[in-house]
C-alpha positions as CSV (number, residue, x, y, z in Angstrom):
1,M,-26.6,-21.4,-53.7
2,A,-24.1,-21.6,-50.5
3,G,-23.2,-17.7,-49.1
4,H,-20.1,-16.5,-47.1
5,L,-19.3,-15.0,-44.2
6,P,-18.3,-11.2,-44.7
7,G,-14.6,-10.2,-43.2
8,V,-14.6,-9.0,-39.4
9,F,-12.9,-6.1,-37.7
10,I,-12.0,-6.5,-34.4
11,V,-12.1,-3.5,-32.6
12,S,-10.6,-3.1,-29.4
13,D,-9.3,-0.9,-26.4
14,S,-6.7,-4.1,-25.8
15,I,-5.5,-6.5,-27.7
16,G,-8.9,-8.0,-29.3
17,E,-7.6,-11.4,-28.2
18,T,-11.5,-11.9,-26.5
19,A,-13.4,-10.7,-29.3
20,E,-11.4,-12.6,-32.1
21,M,-11.9,-15.9,-30.0
22,V,-15.6,-15.6,-29.9
23,V,-15.2,-14.4,-33.7
24,R,-13.9,-17.8,-34.9
25,A,-15.8,-19.7,-32.3
26,A,-19.3,-18.3,-34.3
27,A,-18.0,-18.4,-37.6
28,S,-17.2,-22.2,-37.1
29,Q,-20.4,-23.2,-36.9
30,F,-20.9,-22.1,-40.4
31,N,-19.1,-24.2,-43.4
32,S,-18.3,-21.3,-45.5
33,G,-14.4,-21.6,-46.1
34,S,-12.2,-18.7,-44.9
35,M,-13.0,-15.6,-43.1
36,E,-10.7,-12.5,-43.4
37,I,-9.9,-11.1,-39.8
38,R,-8.4,-7.5,-39.5
39,Q,-7.4,-6.4,-36.2
40,V,-7.4,-3.0,-34.8
41,P,-6.2,-3.1,-31.4
42,N,-5.5,-0.4,-28.8
43,I,-8.5,1.8,-29.6
44,S,-8.4,5.5,-27.7
45,D,-9.9,7.7,-30.0
46,K,-13.1,8.7,-32.3
47,D,-10.8,9.4,-35.4
48,T,-9.7,6.0,-35.8
49,I,-13.1,4.5,-35.8
50,A,-14.5,6.6,-37.6
51,E,-12.1,5.1,-40.0
52,V,-12.7,1.5,-39.4
53,I,-16.5,1.9,-40.1
54,H,-15.2,3.7,-43.2
55,Q,-13.1,0.9,-44.1
56,A,-15.9,-1.5,-43.4
57,V,-18.3,0.3,-45.8
58,E,-15.7,-0.1,-48.4
59,N,-14.9,-3.5,-47.6
60,H,-18.3,-5.3,-46.8
61,F,-17.3,-5.6,-43.4
62,M,-18.8,-6.0,-40.2
63,I,-17.4,-5.3,-36.7
64,A,-16.8,-7.1,-33.8
65,Y,-15.6,-4.9,-30.8
66,T,-14.4,-5.0,-27.0
67,L,-14.7,-1.6,-25.6
68,V,-15.1,-0.8,-22.4
69,L,-15.5,2.9,-22.3
70,D,-18.8,4.1,-22.4
71,E,-18.3,7.0,-24.8
72,L,-16.3,5.0,-27.5
73,A,-18.6,2.4,-27.5
74,E,-21.9,4.1,-28.1
75,Y,-20.1,6.6,-30.7
76,L,-19.0,3.0,-32.5
77,R,-22.8,1.7,-32.3
78,Q,-24.3,4.8,-33.4
79,E,-21.9,5.7,-36.6
80,S,-22.2,2.2,-37.5
81,R,-25.9,1.6,-37.6
82,Q,-26.0,5.1,-39.3
83,A,-23.6,3.5,-42.4
84,G,-25.4,0.3,-42.2
85,V,-22.5,-1.8,-40.8
86,V,-23.4,-4.8,-38.6
87,C,-21.8,-4.1,-35.2
88,V,-21.4,-6.4,-32.9
89,D,-20.8,-5.7,-28.9
90,V,-18.8,-9.2,-27.7
91,L,-18.4,-8.5,-23.8
92,G,-21.2,-5.9,-23.2
93,P,-24.0,-8.2,-22.8
94,I,-22.3,-10.2,-20.1
95,I,-20.9,-7.4,-18.1
96,S,-24.5,-6.0,-18.4
97,A,-25.8,-9.3,-17.0
98,F,-23.3,-9.8,-14.1
99,E,-23.8,-5.5,-13.3
100,E,-27.5,-6.6,-12.9
101,A,-27.2,-9.3,-10.9
102,S,-24.4,-8.3,-8.5
103,Q,-25.6,-4.9,-8.1
104,M,-22.0,-4.2,-8.9
105,V,-20.2,-1.3,-11.0
106,P,-17.8,-2.5,-13.9
107,K,-14.2,-1.0,-13.4
108,R,-14.7,0.0,-17.5
109,E,-10.8,-0.4,-17.7
110,P,-9.2,-1.7,-20.3
111,G,-7.1,-4.8,-21.0
112,L,-7.9,-6.0,-17.6
113,L,-8.2,-10.1,-18.9
114,R,-5.1,-9.7,-20.8
115,R,-3.1,-9.0,-17.2
116,V,-5.4,-11.9,-15.9
117,D,-3.7,-14.0,-18.8
118,E,-0.5,-12.7,-18.2
119,M,-0.7,-13.7,-14.5
120,Y,-1.8,-17.0,-15.3
121,Y,1.3,-17.9,-18.0
122,R,3.5,-16.4,-15.3
123,R,2.4,-19.2,-13.2
124,V,2.6,-22.0,-15.6
125,E,6.3,-20.9,-16.2
126,A,7.0,-20.5,-13.0
127,V,5.8,-24.1,-12.1
128,E,7.4,-25.3,-15.4
129,F,10.6,-23.7,-13.8
130,A,10.2,-25.5,-10.5
131,V,9.7,-29.0,-12.1
132,R,13.0,-28.3,-14.3
133,Y,15.1,-27.1,-11.9
134,D,14.3,-29.5,-9.0
135,D,16.6,-31.0,-6.6
136,G,19.8,-29.4,-8.5
137,K,18.8,-31.0,-11.5
138,D,20.4,-28.5,-13.8
139,P,23.0,-25.7,-12.6
140,K,21.6,-23.3,-14.9
141,G,18.7,-23.1,-13.1
142,V,20.3,-21.2,-10.0
143,T,21.3,-18.2,-11.9
144,L,17.8,-18.3,-13.9
145,A,15.7,-18.3,-10.7
146,D,14.4,-15.8,-8.5
147,I,15.1,-17.5,-5.2
148,V,17.0,-20.5,-5.0
149,L,16.4,-23.1,-1.9
150,V,19.2,-24.9,-0.4
151,G,19.0,-27.6,2.4
152,V,19.5,-31.3,2.9
153,S,16.7,-33.9,1.8
154,R,13.5,-33.5,3.4
155,T,13.7,-29.7,4.6
156,S,10.5,-29.1,2.1
157,K,12.8,-27.7,-0.9
158,T,10.4,-29.1,-3.9
159,P,7.1,-28.5,-2.1
160,L,7.7,-24.9,-1.2
161,S,9.3,-24.6,-5.1
162,M,6.1,-25.6,-6.4
163,Y,3.8,-23.4,-3.6
164,L,5.7,-20.4,-4.5
165,A,5.2,-21.0,-8.4
166,H,1.7,-20.8,-8.0
167,K,2.9,-17.2,-6.4
168,R,4.5,-16.5,-9.9
169,V,8.1,-16.8,-8.5
170,K,10.3,-18.7,-10.4
171,V,12.4,-21.1,-7.8
172,A,15.3,-23.4,-8.1
173,N,16.3,-25.6,-5.5
174,V,20.0,-27.2,-4.7
175,P,20.2,-30.2,-1.9
176,L,23.2,-29.9,0.1
177,V,25.1,-33.4,0.4
178,P,28.5,-33.6,2.0
179,E,29.8,-35.8,-0.5
180,V,28.2,-33.4,-3.7
181,T,30.0,-30.0,-4.3
182,P,27.4,-27.6,-4.6
183,P,27.4,-26.0,-8.0
184,N,30.0,-22.8,-8.3
185,E,26.7,-20.4,-9.5
186,L,25.7,-21.0,-6.3
187,F,28.7,-19.4,-4.8
188,Q,28.2,-15.8,-7.2
189,L,24.5,-15.1,-6.6
190,E,23.7,-11.7,-5.2
191,R,22.8,-12.0,-1.8
192,G,19.3,-12.9,-0.4
193,K,18.6,-14.6,-3.8
194,V,19.6,-17.4,-1.9
195,I,17.7,-18.9,1.2
196,G,18.8,-22.1,3.4
197,L,16.2,-24.4,5.1
198,V,16.9,-26.0,8.4
199,I,15.2,-28.4,10.5
200,R,15.8,-30.1,14.1
201,P,17.9,-33.3,13.6
202,E,15.0,-35.2,15.8
203,L,12.1,-34.3,13.8
204,L,14.6,-34.7,10.3
205,N,15.1,-38.3,11.4
206,S,11.6,-38.9,12.3
207,I,10.5,-37.7,8.6
208,R,13.0,-40.0,7.3
209,I,12.3,-42.9,8.8
210,D,8.5,-42.4,7.6
211,R,9.6,-41.8,4.1
212,L,11.8,-45.2,3.8
213,K,8.5,-47.1,5.3
214,T,6.9,-45.7,2.6
215,L,9.2,-46.7,0.4
216,G,9.3,-50.5,1.6
217,L,12.7,-49.7,3.4
218,T,14.3,-50.4,6.8
219,G,14.6,-47.4,9.0
220,Q,17.7,-48.3,9.7
221,A,19.6,-47.0,6.5
222,S,22.0,-44.5,6.5
223,Y,19.4,-41.6,5.1
224,A,17.9,-41.8,8.7
225,N,20.9,-42.7,10.6
226,Y,20.8,-40.1,13.3
227,E,24.6,-39.2,13.3
228,R,24.4,-39.1,9.4
229,I,21.8,-36.6,9.9
230,I,24.3,-34.4,12.3
231,E,26.8,-34.5,10.1
232,E,24.8,-33.4,7.0
233,L,23.0,-30.7,8.8
234,E,26.6,-29.3,10.0
235,Y,28.0,-29.7,6.9
236,A,24.7,-27.7,5.7
237,D,25.1,-25.3,7.8
238,T,29.0,-24.6,7.1
239,I,27.9,-23.6,2.9
240,M,25.0,-21.3,4.3
241,K,27.4,-19.6,6.2
242,R,29.8,-19.6,3.3
243,L,27.0,-18.4,1.3
244,G,25.9,-15.8,3.7
245,C,22.2,-16.6,3.1
246,P,19.2,-16.1,5.3
247,V,18.0,-19.4,7.0
248,I,14.7,-20.5,7.8
249,D,13.9,-23.0,10.3
250,V,10.9,-25.3,8.8
251,T,10.7,-27.2,12.1
252,N,7.2,-27.6,12.5
253,R,6.0,-25.0,10.2
254,A,3.5,-25.8,7.3
255,V,4.6,-24.9,4.0
256,E,3.0,-21.5,3.7
257,E,4.3,-20.2,7.2
258,T,7.7,-21.1,5.1
259,A,6.8,-19.6,1.8
260,S,5.2,-16.4,3.7
261,K,8.8,-15.5,5.3
262,I,10.5,-16.4,2.0
263,L,8.5,-14.0,0.1
264,E,9.0,-11.4,2.7
265,I,12.9,-12.0,2.3
266,Y,12.0,-11.8,-1.7
267,Y,10.0,-8.7,-1.7
268,R,12.5,-7.0,0.6
269,R,15.6,-8.0,-1.6
270,L,13.5,-6.6,-4.8
271,S,12.6,-3.4,-2.6
272,N,16.6,-2.6,-2.2
273,V,17.6,-3.3,-5.5
């Protein structure tokens, strides 16, 4: 006769996602139908633990837990043992193994994994944002961004947007072209949110010629014409002065170096809010 899995109380001093994932992964190894899981998050006192154990006895549940505070974990283990409730420490063994192997002391601070997860998802969100609002595709991105980069073509706007996205900063970028009027939203932003990028015309000319060659096009196209480049840079300078934005010269700068300067401006603005 086939058996069935008991219900499980997930007890955690955080939100319990780690324990639930482990429990569901383990349960998937048993062909026993559905299994009831009840979350008991943000545990901080022994009274709540005692009530969970009582409910586990009444409902024939087992307990899986992630409690990094030794006092609460030990209380849960002792009381469960006395009550005859199966109790499983999800994180304890691996934390102990790391402690033994590294000779380091764990922080014993609840919620650290959730904070790591939140940082990861903010990074993913920022990368998606950078792709969606790259190259002025949608003016709405200008108002939603943490930073808006403006400059002529080939001033590293897109690489910088992606680099900063991995720092969890939402960046939109807008190309400045004499024939295209910048979006009105750009001129309505608070000072310091827009950052201009400039480059020496000689280097820009060389970069654009190389770009055309990689595309199999002639280097004589207007895109790489020196007089046209001067016109674009002068137009960009006019727009940046209207915006009153800080300007960074990206000539011979690595993306990381320029990004560092952008972040300085960004965090300085935040500290003044």
